[in-house]
VOMIDREN-838201 format. One record per residue (C-alpha): y, z, x. Coordinates in steps of 0.2 Angstrom, whole numbers, padded with zeros to 4 digits, always signed. Example, Ala and Ser with C-alpha at 12.3 -4.5 7.8 and 13.67 -1.06 7.14 Angstrom:
BEGIN
-0022+0039+0062
-0005+0036+0068
***
This chain:
BEGIN
+0781-0115-0790
+0766-0118-0779
+0758-0129-0790
+0755-0148-0785
+0766-0160-0800
+0748-0163-0808
+0747-0145-0811
+0762-0143-0818
+0758-0157-0829
+0742-0148-0834
+0750-0132-0838
+0763-0141-0850
+0747-0146-0860
+0738-0130-0858
+0754-0123-0867
+0755-0138-0881
+0740-0134-0887
+0741-0116-0887
+0757-0119-0897
+0750-0133-0908
+0731-0123-0907
+0722-0137-0899
+0708-0133-0892
+0706-0130-0874
+0690-0141-0873
+0702-0156-0878
+0710-0156-0861
+0696-0150-0849
+0691-0168-0844
+0709-0170-0835
+0705-0157-0823
+0697-0170-0813
+0716-0177-0811
+0722-0160-0808
+0708-0155-0793
+0714-0174-0783
+0731-0170-0785
+0730-0153-0777
+0715-0157-0764
+0729-0173-0759
+0746-0163-0760
+0741-0150-0748
+0748-0138-0758
+0740-0118-0757
+0721-0114-0761
+0729-0099-0768
+0728-0091-0787
+0729-0103-0800
+0728-0118-0790
+0711-0112-0784
+0706-0109-0799
+0707-0124-0806
+0706-0133-0788
+0689-0125-0794
+0687-0131-0810
+0693-0147-0807
+0681-0152-0793
+0666-0147-0807
+0674-0158-0818
+0674-0171-0803
+0656-0169-0800
+0650-0167-0820
+0661-0179-0827
+0673-0190-0818
+0682-0201-0827
+0678-0219-0823
+0691-0222-0811
+0685-0210-0798
+0666-0213-0803
+0672-0230-0794
+0676-0222-0779
+0664-0212-0777
+0651-0225-0778
+0662-0239-0765
+0666-0224-0753
+0648-0217-0756
+0652-0199-0758
+0636-0187-0759
+0635-0176-0773
+0642-0161-0776
+0657-0167-0770
+0669-0152-0759
+0687-0152-0759
+0684-0160-0742
+0679-0176-0751
+0696-0175-0761
+0707-0173-0744
+0698-0187-0732
+0690-0200-0745
+0695-0198-0763
+0716-0195-0759
+0720-0208-0743
+0711-0223-0758
+0723-0216-0771
+0738-0215-0762
+0735-0232-0751
+0737-0240-0766
+0757-0237-0766
+0758-0235-0747
+0753-0251-0745
+0758-0260-0761
+0761-0251-0778
+0754-0234-0784
+0753-0243-0802
+0735-0250-0798
+0730-0232-0795
+0736-0228-0810
+0727-0242-0818
+0710-0238-0809
+0713-0220-0816
+0715-0225-0836
+0706-0239-0835
+0691-0237-0848
+0681-0255-0843
+0668-0253-0828
+0672-0272-0823
+0691-0270-0823
+0690-0254-0814
+0676-0261-0802
+0691-0274-0798
+0705-0262-0795
+0694-0251-0784
+0690-0264-0772
+0707-0270-0770
+0713-0253-0768
+0699-0250-0754
+0708-0268-0746
+0725-0257-0748
+0714-0241-0740
+0710-0253-0724
+0726-0259-0721
+0733-0241-0723
+0722-0237-0709
+0725-0253-0697
+0743-0251-0700
+0741-0234-0694
+0731-0237-0680
+0745-0251-0675
+0759-0240-0675
+0753-0224-0669
+0748-0235-0653
+0763-0240-0652
+0774-0225-0654
+0759-0215-0641
+0767-0229-0627
+0785-0229-0632
+0782-0208-0629
+0774-0213-0613
+0786-0226-0609
+0799-0215-0609
+0804-0202-0595
+0815-0191-0606
+0801-0187-0617
+0789-0177-0607
+0799-0162-0605
+0807-0165-0624
+0803-0151-0637
+0804-0165-0653
+0799-0181-0654
+0811-0195-0663
+0806-0214-0664
+0814-0229-0672
+0805-0245-0673
+0813-0259-0687
+0798-0266-0690
+0789-0250-0695
+0778-0248-0711
+0786-0235-0721
+0769-0231-0731
+0761-0224-0715
+0775-0216-0705
+0771-0199-0712
+0752-0200-0705
+0758-0207-0690
+0770-0192-0688
+0755-0181-0692
+0745-0190-0678
+0759-0188-0663
+0760-0168-0668
+0741-0169-0665
+0744-0176-0647
+0760-0168-0643
+0761-0153-0653
+0781-0152-0658
+0793-0157-0670
+0790-0176-0674
+0802-0187-0683
+0796-0207-0686
+0808-0217-0693
+0809-0236-0697
+0820-0249-0705
+0824-0248-0725
+0826-0264-0737
+0843-0257-0738
+0847-0257-0719
+0846-0239-0718
+0833-0229-0705
+0820-0219-0715
+0806-0210-0712
+0796-0193-0712
+0797-0177-0699
+0782-0166-0698
+0782-0147-0688
+0770-0137-0679
+0762-0122-0685
+0776-0106-0690
+0791-0117-0684
+0804-0123-0698
+0806-0139-0698
+0818-0140-0714
+0831-0131-0704
+0830-0138-0691
+0833-0157-0700
+0847-0146-0712
+0857-0142-0694
+0860-0161-0695
+0864-0164-0712
+0881-0173-0707
+0875-0186-0700
+0860-0190-0717
+0862-0200-0730
+0848-0188-0738
+0833-0177-0735
+0822-0166-0742
+0807-0156-0739
+0801-0141-0733
+0798-0128-0720
+0781-0142-0711
+0789-0159-0721
+0804-0168-0725
+0808-0185-0728
+0825-0192-0722
+0838-0205-0722
+0850-0210-0712
+0861-0224-0705
+0853-0234-0688
+0872-0229-0678
+0867-0210-0681
+0849-0210-0674
+0853-0206-0656
+0865-0193-0660
+0852-0186-0672
+0839-0188-0663
+0850-0178-0645
+0855-0165-0663
+0837-0162-0666
+0831-0159-0651
+0845-0149-0644
+0842-0134-0661
+0821-0137-0659
+0826-0130-0641
+0836-0118-0645
+0824-0109-0658
+0807-0115-0657
+0799-0103-0648
+0787-0107-0632
+0770-0101-0642
+0777-0113-0657
+0770-0129-0644
+0756-0123-0638
+0739-0127-0651
+0732-0110-0656
+0713-0107-0666
+0712-0092-0676
+0697-0081-0674
+0691-0072-0690
+0676-0065-0681
+0666-0067-0666
+0646-0066-0668
+0630-0070-0660
+0626-0086-0664
+0608-0083-0670
+0619-0074-0686
+0624-0092-0691
+0612-0097-0706
+0610-0104-0723
+0611-0085-0731
+0627-0084-0721
+0633-0104-0725
+0628-0096-0745
+0640-0079-0743
+0653-0088-0735
+0652-0106-0750
+0660-0091-0763
+0676-0090-0752
+0679-0110-0759
+0690-0122-0762
+0698-0119-0746
+0713-0126-0742
+0730-0120-0736
+0732-0099-0736
+0714-0099-0739
+0706-0106-0725
+0690-0108-0722
+0683-0094-0709
+0684-0097-0689
+0669-0090-0680
+0666-0088-0659
+0651-0086-0651
+0651-0082-0633
+0640-0090-0618
+0633-0100-0628
+0620-0115-0618
+0622-0132-0622
+0603-0142-0626
+0612-0158-0631
+0630-0166-0627
+0634-0184-0633
+0648-0195-0641
+0646-0203-0654
+0654-0213-0667
+0663-0230-0668
+0675-0228-0654
+0665-0213-0645
+0678-0201-0650
+0668-0188-0657
+0654-0174-0650
+0637-0172-0658
+0628-0158-0651
+0615-0143-0650
+0614-0124-0645
+0598-0113-0641
+0598-0101-0650
+0585-0083-0645
+0575-0088-0661
+0571-0105-0654
+0576-0114-0665
+0592-0124-0658
+0608-0128-0671
+0619-0145-0673
+0636-0143-0670
+0649-0160-0674
+0665-0160-0663
+0678-0171-0670
+0689-0180-0658
+0685-0172-0643
+0673-0183-0634
+0686-0180-0619
+0679-0163-0618
+0662-0169-0611
+0665-0167-0594
+0670-0149-0597
+0650-0147-0602
+0646-0155-0585
+0659-0143-0576
+0651-0129-0584
+0633-0129-0584
+0631-0130-0600
+0638-0114-0605
+0652-0112-0616
+0663-0103-0628
+0664-0110-0644
+0675-0106-0660
+0668-0118-0674
+0670-0116-0695
+0649-0115-0702
+0646-0131-0714
+0630-0141-0721
+0623-0156-0714
+0612-0167-0726
+0600-0180-0717
+0583-0188-0723
+0586-0176-0738
+0582-0161-0726
+0599-0150-0727
+0602-0138-0713
+0619-0126-0708
+0629-0135-0694
+0644-0129-0684
+0661-0135-0685
+0669-0135-0667
+0686-0131-0668
+0688-0128-0649
+0676-0126-0634
+0678-0116-0618
+0669-0119-0601
+0662-0104-0591
+0670-0105-0575
***
């Protein structure tokens, strides 16, 4: 039941092959589709999903179908591809076609056998993806402004926003972005073609969003989803009653700890122990994903050698930390540029939580820390 839709389709193909005595090798080329589906749908990376993702990534690296090959070239993704490349670079491009225009465009790309046709479609999908990013950014900024200008939301335990002109294809992404900012159950609604309010809901870890949506079912025309995400449709005149009841139910059922971001530490270790050998050992647990997340480590009282903001908007931090063996180790902290003052206040000595990854630069491969959280020394 935890397979993605494409995974279910592949299992059906596998069963047909078994009944018809068709060699399994005949359907191996479809595993690249399965891997992209598993990564994009954010299904649990356990059991059969993990096996399918592993061999699907192998197919994606060694012999991808033409459409994926063109996306890999267009996005300048370096091999070997990891599941993160699927989640953050390939999947969003495939989804962008359906979000901004028509999903049939992505289907045409994935079944194309003509290199020129595939490149033309890939270029169009890349434009869809750029449009998706632009809409995402615009609506997210507007949504944050609406929250900041509404005094009632300052102490609320939910965020429910409705705006008629918002693009339906990106409101789920916007809901996720607002979770990152306000860390509370969030519902983003826009007007559908038939005049209803329709939208997406997202939850914080540990809180059952579906039960909260279900408690408002008499106000809804339709809804569906699971613990962490849902979709819903309602009459526009029911938006305010829904907002009030949703807030009331969540306030009564959510625990304070659900509303505070947390990082689960798997192990504390000296930063000197972060080596290529450690990375190679951890590599055996890949591909990572829900319910099989990358191990998170913590190191205390680490001395910072370099701290500078990077990225197009200066949103990220590039870091370097000292080690007793004299060889510094690099790190990246995505979306944490606002922490730069903390390094100054603590004299550059900090506690850090991180996962371990590889960094390739100018032909050299080194281990790098992906910073999850930073705590200054007081």
